[in-house]
N, C-alpha and C positions, 0 to 999 in steps of 0.2 A: 504494500499499499504506499502511496506517495505521501509527502508532506507538504505543507504550505506554511509560510510565515504570516503572522497576523499581528498588526499593531493594536495594542490595547492602551487605553488611558490608564494612568497609575491607579486611580481608584477602582476601576474595573478589575485590574490585575489583583489588587489587594483583596477584593471581595472573593475572587476565584480562589486565591491562595487560602483565604480563611476557611472556605468550604471544602477545600481539597483534602482528601483522606491520606494518611501517611503512605499507603501502598499505591496510590494513584499517581499517574502522570497528569500533567495539566490537560492533555488531550482527553484522558479518561474522565477527569473531573468535569470538563466542559460538556462532554457527551452525557454524563449522568445528569448534570444540572439542566440541560436543555432537552432532555428526553421527553417524549410525548406520553411515556408510560405513566399510568396512575394507579393508585391503590384500588380504585373501583374496578379497573380492568383486571387486576390481579385477583380480586375477590370473585369476579364473574367466572374467571377461568376455573377456579377451584370449587365453586359451589356446585358444579355438575359432577364432581368426583367426591363422593362422601368419604371414601377411604383416605384419599389425600388430605381432604379437609380435616378429618379427625387427627390425622398425623401432625398437621400444622398446628391445630388447636392444642394438642399435647405439648408440642415444642414450645409454643408461646406460654402455656401454663408453667412449664419448667423454667423458662427464662424469667417469668414474673416472680417465681419463688426465689430464684437466685438474686434478683434485684432486691426483694424484701429482706433477705438475709444480709446482704451487703449493707443496706440502709440501717438495719438494726445494729450491725457491728460499728458503724460510724457513730450512731446515737450512743452506744455504750462507751465509746472512746471519748466522746465529748462530755458525757456526764461526770 
């Protein structure tokens, strides 16, 4: 795939840099930030597959539990 050079105003560059994830290139970050993908589209895709939907729900519940435990640890450290 080819490349192109693009001029950005400093404030635009700074905003992209702030949003860029550590493992992303600037190209990847711009692609992600300008994507037409939406959460609603993602949900529509998985609502028709109950097995995959249940798998995702389980994963989200596990992540919520991890977040709660991490938050409780921080509260305990502050008290």
